[in-house]
All heavy atoms as TSV, in Angstrom:
chain	resi	resn	atom	element	x	y	z
A	1	MET	N	N	24.930	20.627	21.121
A	1	MET	CA	C	25.218	21.321	19.878
A	1	MET	C	C	23.928	21.453	19.070
A	1	MET	O	O	23.213	20.491	18.860
A	1	MET	CB	C	26.258	20.529	19.098
A	1	MET	CG	C	26.583	21.116	17.772
A	1	MET	SD	S	27.850	20.121	16.972
A	1	MET	CE	C	27.851	20.872	15.409
A	2	GLU	N	N	23.643	22.614	18.637
A	2	GLU	CA	C	22.445	22.872	17.847
A	2	GLU	C	C	22.716	22.546	16.382
A	2	GLU	O	O	23.725	22.940	15.814
A	2	GLU	CB	C	22.057	24.342	17.976
A	2	GLU	CG	C	20.768	24.675	17.292
A	2	GLU	CD	C	20.380	26.127	17.502
A	2	GLU	OE1	O	20.695	26.676	18.549
A	2	GLU	OE2	O	19.777	26.695	16.591
A	3	ILE	N	N	21.815	21.774	15.802
A	3	ILE	CA	C	21.973	21.405	14.394
A	3	ILE	C	C	21.430	22.533	13.528
A	3	ILE	O	O	20.318	23.002	13.721
A	3	ILE	CB	C	21.233	20.097	14.095
A	3	ILE	CG1	C	21.844	18.972	14.915
A	3	ILE	CG2	C	21.283	19.771	12.618
A	3	ILE	CD1	C	21.125	17.667	14.773
A	4	GLN	N	N	22.233	22.943	12.598
A	4	GLN	CA	C	21.840	24.036	11.713
A	4	GLN	C	C	21.895	23.560	10.272
A	4	GLN	O	O	22.578	22.600	9.943
A	4	GLN	CB	C	22.784	25.222	11.897
A	4	GLN	CG	C	22.772	25.783	13.302
A	4	GLN	CD	C	23.801	26.893	13.459
A	4	GLN	OE1	O	24.544	27.192	12.539
A	4	GLN	NE2	N	23.822	27.492	14.621
A	5	ALA	N	N	21.182	24.248	9.416
A	5	ALA	CA	C	21.153	23.889	7.999
A	5	ALA	C	C	22.525	24.078	7.348
A	5	ALA	O	O	22.822	23.462	6.333
A	5	ALA	CB	C	20.107	24.722	7.275
A	6	THR	N	N	23.368	24.888	7.940
A	6	THR	CA	C	24.684	25.132	7.352
A	6	THR	C	C	25.645	23.978	7.606
A	6	THR	O	O	26.720	23.951	7.033
A	6	THR	CB	C	25.281	26.431	7.906
A	6	THR	OG1	O	25.352	26.323	9.333
A	6	THR	CG2	C	24.454	27.628	7.525
A	7	LEU	N	N	25.256	23.009	8.444
A	7	LEU	CA	C	26.130	21.877	8.735
A	7	LEU	C	C	25.925	20.728	7.757
A	7	LEU	O	O	26.449	19.658	7.951
A	7	LEU	CB	C	25.889	21.381	10.164
A	7	LEU	CG	C	26.238	22.370	11.268
A	7	LEU	CD1	C	25.901	21.783	12.630
A	7	LEU	CD2	C	27.716	22.723	11.218
A	8	ARG	N	N	25.184	20.950	6.701
A	8	ARG	CA	C	24.952	19.903	5.718
A	8	ARG	C	C	26.096	19.899	4.707
A	8	ARG	O	O	26.773	20.905	4.506
A	8	ARG	CB	C	23.624	20.109	5.016
A	8	ARG	CG	C	23.562	21.405	4.243
A	8	ARG	CD	C	22.315	21.507	3.414
A	8	ARG	NE	N	22.082	22.811	2.895
A	8	ARG	CZ	C	22.843	23.478	2.038
A	8	ARG	NH1	N	23.941	22.943	1.611
A	8	ARG	NH2	N	22.524	24.669	1.602
A	9	PRO	N	N	26.328	18.742	4.088
A	9	PRO	CA	C	27.374	18.708	3.057
A	9	PRO	C	C	26.986	19.568	1.861
A	9	PRO	O	O	25.814	19.686	1.529
A	9	PRO	CB	C	27.455	17.240	2.658
A	9	PRO	CG	C	26.442	16.519	3.451
A	9	PRO	CD	C	25.733	17.466	4.335
A	10	ILE	N	N	27.961	20.152	1.223
A	10	ILE	CA	C	27.696	20.997	0.062
A	10	ILE	C	C	27.193	20.143	-1.099
A	10	ILE	O	O	26.263	20.509	-1.806
A	10	ILE	CB	C	28.962	21.776	-0.344
A	10	ILE	CG1	C	29.313	22.752	0.771
A	10	ILE	CG2	C	28.772	22.498	-1.663
A	10	ILE	CD1	C	30.629	23.461	0.580
A	11	GLU	N	N	27.803	18.972	-1.289
A	11	GLU	CA	C	27.390	18.081	-2.359
A	11	GLU	C	C	27.020	16.740	-1.730
A	11	GLU	O	O	27.829	16.124	-1.047
A	11	GLU	CB	C	28.535	17.905	-3.353
A	11	GLU	CG	C	28.097	17.285	-4.642
A	11	GLU	CD	C	29.210	17.348	-5.663
A	11	GLU	OE1	O	29.900	18.370	-5.752
A	11	GLU	OE2	O	29.363	16.343	-6.363
A	12	PHE	N	N	25.783	16.298	-1.940
A	12	PHE	CA	C	25.281	15.077	-1.317
A	12	PHE	C	C	24.585	14.247	-2.382
A	12	PHE	O	O	23.487	14.579	-2.803
A	12	PHE	CB	C	24.318	15.432	-0.182
A	12	PHE	CG	C	23.898	14.261	0.645
A	12	PHE	CD1	C	24.788	13.658	1.509
A	12	PHE	CD2	C	22.616	13.778	0.566
A	12	PHE	CE1	C	24.409	12.586	2.279
A	12	PHE	CE2	C	22.217	12.694	1.328
A	12	PHE	CZ	C	23.129	12.096	2.193
A	13	ARG	N	N	25.242	13.201	-2.834
A	13	ARG	CA	C	24.692	12.376	-3.912
A	13	ARG	C	C	24.305	11.009	-3.344
A	13	ARG	O	O	25.103	10.347	-2.696
A	13	ARG	CB	C	25.704	12.204	-5.028
A	13	ARG	CG	C	26.043	13.510	-5.693
A	13	ARG	CD	C	27.026	13.301	-6.788
A	13	ARG	NE	N	27.442	14.601	-7.294
A	13	ARG	CZ	C	28.046	14.761	-8.447
A	13	ARG	NH1	N	28.311	13.733	-9.204
A	13	ARG	NH2	N	28.388	15.959	-8.830
A	14	VAL	N	N	23.084	10.593	-3.627
A	14	VAL	CA	C	22.559	9.314	-3.166
A	14	VAL	C	C	21.982	8.573	-4.355
A	14	VAL	O	O	21.336	9.168	-5.211
A	14	VAL	CB	C	21.444	9.537	-2.105
A	14	VAL	CG1	C	20.853	8.220	-1.678
A	14	VAL	CG2	C	21.996	10.294	-0.926
A	15	SER	N	N	22.223	7.270	-4.388
A	15	SER	CA	C	21.606	6.448	-5.420
A	15	SER	C	C	21.206	5.114	-4.799
A	15	SER	O	O	21.771	4.683	-3.803
A	15	SER	CB	C	22.563	6.231	-6.594
A	15	SER	OG	O	23.704	5.521	-6.153
A	16	LEU	N	N	20.200	4.490	-5.395
A	16	LEU	CA	C	19.732	3.196	-4.935
A	16	LEU	C	C	20.313	2.104	-5.814
A	16	LEU	O	O	20.524	2.302	-7.015
A	16	LEU	CB	C	18.201	3.144	-4.974
A	16	LEU	CG	C	17.482	4.182	-4.116
A	16	LEU	CD1	C	15.985	4.087	-4.332
A	16	LEU	CD2	C	17.824	3.988	-2.654
A	17	LEU	N	N	20.582	0.960	-5.202
A	17	LEU	CA	C	21.101	-0.161	-5.961
A	17	LEU	C	C	19.987	-0.748	-6.827
A	17	LEU	O	O	18.891	-1.015	-6.339
A	17	LEU	CB	C	21.637	-1.237	-5.009
A	17	LEU	CG	C	22.826	-0.834	-4.150
A	17	LEU	CD1	C	23.150	-1.946	-3.166
A	17	LEU	CD2	C	24.025	-0.545	-5.026
A	18	LYS	N	N	20.262	-0.940	-8.086
A	18	LYS	CA	C	19.267	-1.512	-8.990
A	18	LYS	C	C	19.371	-3.036	-8.963
A	18	LYS	O	O	20.469	-3.585	-8.930
A	18	LYS	CB	C	19.489	-0.989	-10.400
A	18	LYS	CG	C	19.242	0.497	-10.485
A	18	LYS	CD	C	19.379	0.978	-11.901
A	18	LYS	CE	C	19.341	2.485	-11.856
A	18	LYS	NZ	N	18.480	3.127	-12.689
A	19	ASN	N	N	18.211	-3.675	-8.946
A	19	ASN	CA	C	18.136	-5.138	-8.958
A	19	ASN	C	C	18.911	-5.781	-7.814
A	19	ASN	O	O	19.525	-6.831	-7.978
A	19	ASN	CB	C	18.615	-5.703	-10.295
A	19	ASN	CG	C	17.775	-5.211	-11.442
A	19	ASN	OD1	O	16.566	-5.051	-11.309
A	19	ASN	ND2	N	18.405	-4.931	-12.566
A	20	ALA	N	N	18.942	-5.134	-6.643
A	20	ALA	CA	C	19.631	-5.693	-5.484
A	20	ALA	C	C	18.670	-6.612	-4.735
A	20	ALA	O	O	17.604	-6.175	-4.307
A	20	ALA	CB	C	20.108	-4.567	-4.572
A	21	PRO	N	N	19.009	-7.894	-4.589
A	21	PRO	CA	C	18.105	-8.816	-3.899
A	21	PRO	C	C	18.058	-8.538	-2.396
A	21	PRO	O	O	19.032	-8.076	-1.807
A	21	PRO	CB	C	18.715	-10.187	-4.180
A	21	PRO	CG	C	20.152	-9.922	-4.411
A	21	PRO	CD	C	20.229	-8.554	-5.044
A	22	ASN	N	N	16.912	-8.818	-1.802
A	22	ASN	CA	C	16.738	-8.678	-0.360
A	22	ASN	C	C	16.063	-9.947	0.156
A	22	ASN	O	O	14.855	-9.978	0.365
A	22	ASN	CB	C	15.901	-7.433	-0.043
A	22	ASN	CG	C	15.785	-7.195	1.446
A	22	ASN	OD1	O	16.536	-7.738	2.230
A	22	ASN	ND2	N	14.831	-6.377	1.835
A	23	PRO	N	N	16.824	-11.022	0.387
A	23	PRO	CA	C	16.211	-12.291	0.772
A	23	PRO	C	C	15.620	-12.296	2.173
A	23	PRO	O	O	14.777	-13.126	2.485
A	23	PRO	CB	C	17.374	-13.288	0.667
A	23	PRO	CG	C	18.598	-12.464	0.829
A	23	PRO	CD	C	18.261	-11.112	0.259
A	24	SER	N	N	16.029	-11.380	3.029
A	24	SER	CA	C	15.522	-11.398	4.406
A	24	SER	C	C	14.221	-10.631	4.582
A	24	SER	O	O	13.571	-10.741	5.605
A	24	SER	CB	C	16.575	-10.818	5.359
A	24	SER	OG	O	16.844	-9.478	5.019
A	25	GLY	N	N	13.799	-9.839	3.603
A	25	GLY	CA	C	12.569	-9.061	3.734
A	25	GLY	C	C	11.334	-9.861	3.357
A	25	GLY	O	O	11.418	-10.910	2.725
A	26	VAL	N	N	10.182	-9.370	3.757
A	26	VAL	CA	C	8.926	-10.010	3.406
A	26	VAL	C	C	8.674	-9.789	1.912
A	26	VAL	O	O	8.600	-8.652	1.445
A	26	VAL	CB	C	7.767	-9.432	4.247
A	26	VAL	CG1	C	6.442	-10.029	3.819
A	26	VAL	CG2	C	8.035	-9.665	5.715
A	27	LEU	N	N	8.558	-10.857	1.177
A	27	LEU	CA	C	8.403	-10.804	-0.284
A	27	LEU	C	C	9.499	-9.947	-0.926
A	27	LEU	O	O	9.284	-9.231	-1.884
A	27	LEU	CB	C	7.011	-10.281	-0.676
A	27	LEU	CG	C	5.828	-11.124	-0.208
A	27	LEU	CD1	C	4.523	-10.438	-0.550
A	27	LEU	CD2	C	5.878	-12.498	-0.841
A	28	ARG	N	N	10.647	-10.004	-0.324
A	28	ARG	CA	C	11.831	-9.242	-0.750
A	28	ARG	C	C	11.564	-7.737	-0.790
A	28	ARG	O	O	12.078	-7.009	-1.629
A	28	ARG	CB	C	12.332	-9.748	-2.089
A	28	ARG	CG	C	12.795	-11.181	-1.973
A	28	ARG	CD	C	13.649	-11.575	-3.102
A	28	ARG	NE	N	12.847	-12.072	-4.221
A	28	ARG	CZ	C	13.345	-12.311	-5.409
A	28	ARG	NH1	N	14.595	-12.111	-5.648
A	28	ARG	NH2	N	12.579	-12.750	-6.364
A	29	ASN	N	N	10.754	-7.274	0.139
A	29	ASN	CA	C	10.401	-5.868	0.235
A	29	ASN	C	C	11.577	-5.096	0.818
A	29	ASN	O	O	12.218	-5.532	1.764
A	29	ASN	CB	C	9.171	-5.731	1.138
A	29	ASN	CG	C	8.591	-4.350	1.090
A	29	ASN	OD1	O	9.155	-3.450	0.505
A	29	ASN	ND2	N	7.447	-4.192	1.713
A	30	LYS	N	N	11.844	-3.923	0.312
A	30	LYS	CA	C	12.953	-3.103	0.792
A	30	LYS	C	C	12.493	-1.938	1.656
A	30	LYS	O	O	13.274	-1.072	1.993
A	30	LYS	CB	C	13.757	-2.580	-0.397
A	30	LYS	CG	C	14.425	-3.683	-1.183
A	30	LYS	CD	C	15.183	-3.129	-2.352
A	30	LYS	CE	C	15.743	-4.266	-3.180
A	30	LYS	NZ	N	16.377	-3.792	-4.394
A	31	LEU	N	N	11.216	-1.907	1.981
A	31	LEU	CA	C	10.703	-0.814	2.801
A	31	LEU	C	C	10.926	-1.103	4.274
A	31	LEU	O	O	11.021	-2.240	4.697
A	31	LEU	CB	C	9.209	-0.611	2.536
A	31	LEU	CG	C	8.850	-0.193	1.124
A	31	LEU	CD1	C	7.346	-0.119	0.977
A	31	LEU	CD2	C	9.460	1.138	0.801
A	32	MET	N	N	10.937	-0.063	5.082
A	32	MET	CA	C	11.089	-0.214	6.524
A	32	MET	C	C	9.741	0.062	7.191
A	32	MET	O	O	8.947	0.834	6.703
A	32	MET	CB	C	12.148	0.763	7.043
A	32	MET	CG	C	13.515	0.500	6.443
A	32	MET	SD	S	14.731	1.688	6.943
A	32	MET	CE	C	14.838	1.396	8.665
A	33	GLN	N	N	9.502	-0.543	8.336
A	33	GLN	CA	C	8.221	-0.425	9.014
A	33	GLN	C	C	8.247	0.543	10.188
A	33	GLN	O	O	7.287	0.644	10.918
A	33	GLN	CB	C	7.782	-1.807	9.485
A	33	GLN	CG	C	7.565	-2.784	8.350
A	33	GLN	CD	C	6.520	-2.301	7.371
A	33	GLN	OE1	O	5.495	-1.752	7.752
A	33	GLN	NE2	N	6.764	-2.485	6.091
A	34	GLU	N	N	9.315	1.258	10.423
A	34	GLU	CA	C	9.372	2.156	11.563
A	34	GLU	C	C	8.431	3.357	11.460
A	34	GLU	O	O	7.844	3.748	12.453
A	34	GLU	CB	C	10.803	2.654	11.814
A	34	GLU	CG	C	11.701	1.638	12.441
A	34	GLU	CD	C	12.351	0.716	11.434
A	34	GLU	OE1	O	12.142	0.916	10.218
A	34	GLU	OE2	O	13.059	-0.209	11.856
A	35	PRO	N	N	8.244	3.999	10.292
A	35	PRO	CA	C	7.350	5.164	10.249
A	35	PRO	C	C	5.926	4.881	10.716
A	35	PRO	O	O	5.388	5.645	11.526
A	35	PRO	CB	C	7.401	5.596	8.782
A	35	PRO	CG	C	8.739	5.157	8.320
A	35	PRO	CD	C	8.988	3.847	9.035
A	36	PRO	N	N	5.274	3.784	10.301
A	36	PRO	CA	C	3.924	3.532	10.823
A	36	PRO	C	C	3.933	3.277	12.325
A	36	PRO	O	O	2.999	3.666	13.029
A	36	PRO	CB	C	3.456	2.297	10.060
A	36	PRO	CG	C	4.291	2.241	8.851
A	36	PRO	CD	C	5.601	2.843	9.221
A	37	LEU	N	N	4.983	2.637	12.824
A	37	LEU	CA	C	5.068	2.367	14.255
A	37	LEU	C	C	5.185	3.671	15.035
A	37	LEU	O	O	4.515	3.863	16.052
A	37	LEU	CB	C	6.261	1.457	14.551
A	37	LEU	CG	C	6.457	1.059	16.006
A	37	LEU	CD1	C	5.274	0.239	16.484
A	37	LEU	CD2	C	7.737	0.283	16.164
A	38	CYS	N	N	5.990	4.598	14.553
A	38	CYS	CA	C	6.139	5.892	15.223
A	38	CYS	C	C	4.843	6.691	15.174
A	38	CYS	O	O	4.481	7.360	16.136
A	38	CYS	CB	C	7.272	6.690	14.594
A	38	CYS	SG	S	8.888	5.941	14.849
A	39	CYS	N	N	4.139	6.622	14.057
A	39	CYS	CA	C	2.868	7.341	13.941
A	39	CYS	C	C	1.838	6.783	14.905
A	39	CYS	O	O	1.071	7.535	15.511
A	39	CYS	CB	C	2.348	7.270	12.511
A	39	CYS	SG	S	3.290	8.259	11.355
A	40	SER	N	N	1.809	5.467	15.069
A	40	SER	CA	C	0.840	4.881	15.995
A	40	SER	C	C	1.171	5.241	17.430
A	40	SER	O	O	0.278	5.442	18.249
A	40	SER	CB	C	0.776	3.365	15.819
A	40	SER	OG	O	2.019	2.769	16.151
A	41	ALA	N	N	2.457	5.370	17.766
A	41	ALA	CA	C	2.835	5.787	19.115
A	41	ALA	C	C	2.412	7.231	19.368
A	41	ALA	O	O	1.997	7.574	20.480
A	41	ALA	CB	C	4.335	5.633	19.315
A	42	SER	N	N	2.476	8.082	18.361
A	42	SER	CA	C	2.071	9.478	18.544
A	42	SER	C	C	0.574	9.585	18.831
A	42	SER	O	O	0.139	10.479	19.559
A	42	SER	CB	C	2.449	10.321	17.326
A	42	SER	OG	O	1.721	9.905	16.190
A	43	VAL	N	N	-0.227	8.663	18.288
A	43	VAL	CA	C	-1.666	8.654	18.572
A	43	VAL	C	C	-1.905	8.346	20.049
A	43	VAL	O	O	-2.726	8.978	20.711
A	43	VAL	CB	C	-2.403	7.644	17.669
A	43	VAL	CG1	C	-3.839	7.463	18.108
A	43	VAL	CG2	C	-2.325	8.080	16.226
A	44	VAL	N	N	-1.168	7.382	20.593
A	44	VAL	CA	C	-1.308	7.025	22.005
A	44	VAL	C	C	-0.946	8.216	22.889
A	44	VAL	O	O	-1.649	8.533	23.852
A	44	VAL	CB	C	-0.434	5.799	22.352
A	44	VAL	CG1	C	-0.420	5.540	23.839
A	44	VAL	CG2	C	-0.923	4.577	21.603
A	45	PHE	N	N	0.143	8.901	22.580
A	45	PHE	CA	C	0.558	10.053	23.387
A	45	PHE	C	C	-0.446	11.206	23.268
A	45	PHE	O	O	-0.714	11.906	24.242
A	45	PHE	CB	C	1.953	10.519	22.990
A	45	PHE	CG	C	3.026	9.513	23.318
A	45	PHE	CD1	C	3.958	9.151	22.377
A	45	PHE	CD2	C	3.083	8.919	24.566
A	45	PHE	CE1	C	4.943	8.224	22.665
A	45	PHE	CE2	C	4.068	7.985	24.875
A	45	PHE	CZ	C	4.994	7.644	23.920
A	46	ALA	N	N	-1.004	11.406	22.081
A	46	ALA	CA	C	-2.000	12.463	21.896
A	46	ALA	C	C	-3.270	12.156	22.689
A	46	ALA	O	O	-3.856	13.049	23.309
A	46	ALA	CB	C	-2.322	12.626	20.413
A	47	LEU	N	N	-3.697	10.887	22.681
A	47	LEU	CA	C	-4.873	10.506	23.464
A	47	LEU	C	C	-4.622	10.685	24.960
A	47	LEU	O	O	-5.479	11.166	25.690
A	47	LEU	CB	C	-5.270	9.058	23.172
A	47	LEU	CG	C	-5.999	8.820	21.861
A	47	LEU	CD1	C	-6.144	7.336	21.591
A	47	LEU	CD2	C	-7.349	9.499	21.879
A	48	ARG	N	N	-3.438	10.305	25.417
A	48	ARG	CA	C	-3.111	10.467	26.836
A	48	ARG	C	C	-3.156	11.945	27.231
A	48	ARG	O	O	-3.679	12.303	28.273
A	48	ARG	CB	C	-1.755	9.874	27.154
A	48	ARG	CG	C	-1.366	10.122	28.609
A	48	ARG	CD	C	-0.233	9.264	29.056
A	48	ARG	NE	N	0.188	9.591	30.385
A	48	ARG	CZ	C	-0.397	9.207	31.500
A	48	ARG	NH1	N	-1.480	8.479	31.430
A	48	ARG	NH2	N	0.063	9.544	32.675
A	49	GLN	N	N	-2.598	12.799	26.399
A	49	GLN	CA	C	-2.603	14.230	26.693
A	49	GLN	C	C	-4.030	14.780	26.686
A	49	GLN	O	O	-4.387	15.586	27.543
A	49	GLN	CB	C	-1.733	14.976	25.693
A	49	GLN	CG	C	-1.542	16.433	26.043
A	49	GLN	CD	C	-0.557	17.111	25.117
A	49	GLN	OE1	O	-0.194	16.575	24.070
A	49	GLN	NE2	N	-0.124	18.292	25.490
A	50	ALA	N	N	-4.862	14.352	25.753
A	50	ALA	CA	C	-6.249	14.819	25.702
A	50	ALA	C	C	-7.024	14.364	26.936
A	50	ALA	O	O	-7.805	15.134	27.508
A	50	ALA	CB	C	-6.926	14.297	24.437
A	51	ILE	N	N	-6.796	13.121	27.365
A	51	ILE	CA	C	-7.465	12.622	28.567
A	51	ILE	C	C	-7.009	13.408	29.790
A	51	ILE	O	O	-7.815	13.784	30.647
A	51	ILE	CB	C	-7.191	11.116	28.744
A	51	ILE	CG1	C	-7.871	10.325	27.636
A	51	ILE	CG2	C	-7.652	10.630	30.106
A	51	ILE	CD1	C	-7.441	8.866	27.566
A	52	GLN	N	N	-5.706	13.673	29.883
A	52	GLN	CA	C	-5.169	14.422	31.020
A	52	GLN	C	C	-5.757	15.830	31.072
A	52	GLN	O	O	-6.130	16.317	32.140
A	52	GLN	CB	C	-3.644	14.493	30.937
A	52	GLN	CG	C	-2.998	15.199	32.110
A	52	GLN	CD	C	-3.185	14.434	33.405
A	52	GLN	OE1	O	-2.938	13.243	33.451
A	52	GLN	NE2	N	-3.630	15.101	34.444
A	53	ILE	N	N	-5.874	16.496	29.940
A	53	ILE	CA	C	-6.449	17.852	29.913
A	53	ILE	C	C	-7.916	17.812	30.321
A	53	ILE	O	O	-8.387	18.660	31.086
A	53	ILE	CB	C	-6.256	18.479	28.519
A	53	ILE	CG1	C	-4.775	18.771	28.285
A	53	ILE	CG2	C	-7.091	19.744	28.363
A	53	ILE	CD1	C	-4.439	19.183	26.871
A	54	GLY	N	N	-8.653	16.820	29.812
A	54	GLY	CA	C	-10.054	16.685	30.201
A	54	GLY	C	C	-10.212	16.418	31.686
A	54	GLY	O	O	-11.113	16.953	32.340
A	55	ARG	N	N	-9.349	15.589	32.254
A	55	ARG	CA	C	-9.401	15.312	33.691
A	55	ARG	C	C	-9.042	16.555	34.507
A	55	ARG	O	O	-9.648	16.822	35.538
A	55	ARG	CB	C	-8.469	14.154	34.040
A	55	ARG	CG	C	-8.978	12.811	33.537
A	55	ARG	CD	C	-7.958	11.714	33.771
A	55	ARG	NE	N	-7.646	11.554	35.174
A	55	ARG	CZ	C	-8.265	10.717	36.000
A	55	ARG	NH1	N	-9.235	9.954	35.538
A	55	ARG	NH2	N	-7.908	10.626	37.257
A	56	ASN	N	N	-8.068	17.324	34.039
A	56	ASN	CA	C	-7.705	18.566	34.738
A	56	ASN	C	C	-8.868	19.552	34.730
A	56	ASN	O	O	-9.126	20.223	35.728
A	56	ASN	CB	C	-6.474	19.204	34.111
A	56	ASN	CG	C	-5.201	18.438	34.424
A	56	ASN	OD1	O	-5.163	17.594	35.317
A	56	ASN	ND2	N	-4.161	18.710	33.665
A	57	ASP	N	N	-9.561	19.659	33.598
A	57	ASP	CA	C	-10.718	20.551	33.510
A	57	ASP	C	C	-11.840	20.113	34.446
A	57	ASP	O	O	-12.600	20.946	34.937
A	57	ASP	CB	C	-11.251	20.609	32.075
A	57	ASP	CG	C	-10.313	21.359	31.148
A	57	ASP	OD1	O	-9.405	22.061	31.645
A	57	ASP	OD2	O	-10.492	21.240	29.915
A	58	ALA	N	N	-11.942	18.803	34.693
A	58	ALA	CA	C	-12.975	18.272	35.584
A	58	ALA	C	C	-12.542	18.289	37.049
A	58	ALA	O	O	-13.294	17.857	37.918
A	58	ALA	CB	C	-13.334	16.851	35.172
A	59	GLY	N	N	-11.309	18.776	37.313
A	59	GLY	CA	C	-10.827	18.859	38.688
A	59	GLY	C	C	-10.212	17.571	39.207
A	59	GLY	O	O	-9.952	17.445	40.394
A	60	MET	N	N	-9.969	16.621	38.341
A	60	MET	CA	C	-9.366	15.345	38.750
A	60	MET	C	C	-7.872	15.413	38.450
A	60	MET	O	O	-7.451	15.297	37.305
A	60	MET	CB	C	-10.035	14.191	38.005
A	60	MET	CG	C	-11.502	14.093	38.320
A	60	MET	SD	S	-12.529	13.021	37.281
A	60	MET	CE	C	-11.505	11.796	36.649
A	61	LYS	N	N	-7.064	15.624	39.480
A	61	LYS	CA	C	-5.621	15.822	39.297
A	61	LYS	C	C	-4.812	14.568	39.604
A	61	LYS	O	O	-3.599	14.576	39.496
A	61	LYS	CB	C	-5.131	16.951	40.210
A	61	LYS	CG	C	-5.877	18.251	40.048
A	61	LYS	CD	C	-5.362	19.024	38.895
A	61	LYS	CE	C	-6.073	20.369	38.836
A	61	LYS	NZ	N	-5.775	21.107	37.665
A	62	ASP	N	N	-5.480	13.474	40.001
A	62	ASP	CA	C	-4.742	12.280	40.393
A	62	ASP	C	C	-4.235	11.512	39.175
A	62	ASP	O	O	-4.637	11.749	38.048
A	62	ASP	CB	C	-5.621	11.382	41.262
A	62	ASP	CG	C	-6.938	11.021	40.579
A	62	ASP	OD1	O	-7.362	11.770	39.696
A	62	ASP	OD2	O	-7.527	9.988	40.947
A	63	TRP	N	N	-3.330	10.579	39.428
A	63	TRP	CA	C	-2.729	9.759	38.382
A	63	TRP	C	C	-3.756	8.778	37.835
A	63	TRP	O	O	-4.630	8.314	38.548
A	63	TRP	CB	C	-1.542	9.006	38.982
A	63	TRP	CG	C	-0.829	8.148	37.996
A	63	TRP	CD1	C	0.164	8.534	37.149
A	63	TRP	CD2	C	-1.047	6.764	37.749
A	63	TRP	NE1	N	0.574	7.486	36.380
A	63	TRP	CE2	C	-0.162	6.364	36.737
A	63	TRP	CE3	C	-1.910	5.813	38.259
A	63	TRP	CZ2	C	-0.105	5.082	36.241
A	63	TRP	CZ3	C	-1.851	4.516	37.766
A	63	TRP	CH2	C	-0.958	4.171	36.774
A	64	PHE	N	N	-3.667	8.452	36.568
A	64	PHE	CA	C	-4.560	7.452	35.983
A	64	PHE	C	C	-3.757	6.512	35.103
A	64	PHE	O	O	-2.731	6.886	34.540
A	64	PHE	CB	C	-5.685	8.115	35.177
A	64	PHE	CG	C	-5.211	8.826	33.934
A	64	PHE	CD1	C	-5.294	8.202	32.705
A	64	PHE	CD2	C	-4.702	10.108	33.990
A	64	PHE	CE1	C	-4.871	8.848	31.559
A	64	PHE	CE2	C	-4.283	10.757	32.852
A	64	PHE	CZ	C	-4.359	10.122	31.633
A	65	ALA	N	N	-4.205	5.264	35.044
A	65	ALA	CA	C	-3.527	4.258	34.224
A	65	ALA	C	C	-3.879	4.461	32.757
A	65	ALA	O	O	-5.016	4.764	32.419
A	65	ALA	CB	C	-3.943	2.863	34.674
A	66	ASN	N	N	-2.895	4.288	31.932
A	66	ASN	CA	C	-3.088	4.439	30.492
A	66	ASN	C	C	-2.417	3.260	29.804
A	66	ASN	O	O	-1.316	3.355	29.307
A	66	ASN	CB	C	-2.493	5.763	30.021
A	66	ASN	CG	C	-2.775	6.034	28.577
A	66	ASN	OD1	O	-3.700	5.487	28.013
A	66	ASN	ND2	N	-1.979	6.880	27.969
A	67	ASP	N	N	-3.093	2.130	29.822
A	67	ASP	CA	C	-2.513	0.920	29.248
A	67	ASP	C	C	-2.854	0.822	27.767
A	67	ASP	O	O	-3.879	1.289	27.316
A	67	ASP	CB	C	-3.059	-0.309	29.972
A	67	ASP	CG	C	-2.678	-0.302	31.441
A	67	ASP	OD1	O	-1.591	0.216	31.774
A	67	ASP	OD2	O	-3.460	-0.807	32.261
A	68	VAL	N	N	-1.957	0.214	27.032
A	68	VAL	CA	C	-2.193	-0.037	25.626
A	68	VAL	C	C	-2.497	-1.517	25.438
A	68	VAL	O	O	-1.992	-2.328	26.199
A	68	VAL	CB	C	-0.997	0.391	24.753
A	68	VAL	CG1	C	-0.879	1.879	24.716
A	68	VAL	CG2	C	0.286	-0.229	25.234
A	69	PRO	N	N	-3.308	-1.924	24.521
A	69	PRO	CA	C	-3.960	-1.103	23.515
A	69	PRO	C	C	-5.075	-0.255	24.109
A	69	PRO	O	O	-5.760	-0.678	25.029
A	69	PRO	CB	C	-4.525	-2.125	22.527
A	69	PRO	CG	C	-4.733	-3.353	23.313
A	69	PRO	CD	C	-3.654	-3.345	24.365
A	70	MET	N	N	-5.218	0.947	23.601
A	70	MET	CA	C	-6.228	1.875	24.101
A	70	MET	C	C	-7.531	1.630	23.337
A	70	MET	O	O	-7.761	2.212	22.292
A	70	MET	CB	C	-5.753	3.313	23.933
A	70	MET	CG	C	-4.551	3.645	24.786
A	70	MET	SD	S	-4.047	5.353	24.629
A	70	MET	CE	C	-5.360	6.146	25.503
A	71	THR	N	N	-8.352	0.781	23.880
A	71	THR	CA	C	-9.641	0.496	23.273
A	71	THR	C	C	-10.685	1.498	23.772
A	71	THR	O	O	-10.440	2.248	24.724
A	71	THR	CB	C	-10.109	-0.930	23.620
A	71	THR	OG1	O	-10.248	-1.021	25.034
A	71	THR	CG2	C	-9.095	-1.957	23.143
A	72	VAL	N	N	-11.839	1.540	23.139
A	72	VAL	CA	C	-12.901	2.458	23.534
A	72	VAL	C	C	-13.328	2.197	24.969
A	72	VAL	O	O	-13.576	3.122	25.741
A	72	VAL	CB	C	-14.104	2.310	22.563
A	72	VAL	CG1	C	-15.268	3.169	23.020
A	72	VAL	CG2	C	-13.686	2.701	21.161
A	73	GLU	N	N	-13.378	0.930	25.359
A	73	GLU	CA	C	-13.807	0.592	26.709
A	73	GLU	C	C	-12.815	1.090	27.751
A	73	GLU	O	O	-13.207	1.526	28.837
A	73	GLU	CB	C	-13.976	-0.938	26.854
A	73	GLU	CG	C	-15.118	-1.514	26.044
A	73	GLU	CD	C	-14.737	-1.747	24.579
A	73	GLU	OE1	O	-13.542	-1.794	24.240
A	73	GLU	OE2	O	-15.676	-1.865	23.775
A	74	ARG	N	N	-11.536	1.058	27.453
A	74	ARG	CA	C	-10.525	1.490	28.428
A	74	ARG	C	C	-10.455	3.007	28.544
A	74	ARG	O	O	-10.178	3.540	29.593
A	74	ARG	CB	C	-9.154	0.961	28.022
A	74	ARG	CG	C	-9.010	-0.502	28.282
A	74	ARG	CD	C	-7.592	-0.915	27.991
A	74	ARG	NE	N	-7.404	-2.318	28.275
A	74	ARG	CZ	C	-6.256	-2.948	28.082
A	74	ARG	NH1	N	-5.221	-2.302	27.618
A	74	ARG	NH2	N	-6.179	-4.226	28.367
A	75	VAL	N	N	-10.670	3.700	27.443
A	75	VAL	CA	C	-10.580	5.164	27.477
A	75	VAL	C	C	-11.783	5.711	28.173
A	75	VAL	O	O	-11.746	6.542	29.001
A	75	VAL	CB	C	-10.453	5.742	26.044
A	75	VAL	CG1	C	-10.530	7.247	26.058
A	75	VAL	CG2	C	-9.172	5.276	25.396
């Protein structure tokens, strides 16, 4: 099923709880850490694609290992 803008609710009201404690978070932080993790994964995939294109241009079509962390020495 294709998601379309017309499938959104007509009225969508959101509010945050004021003074809501969060004892399980670091320093009672309410932020989530997934966005930085996803951004760092996109860097790894972009580097892999750039290396693959460079290898294809050089005529090297074989498989290559791409282990993380991707340090300068490994790349």
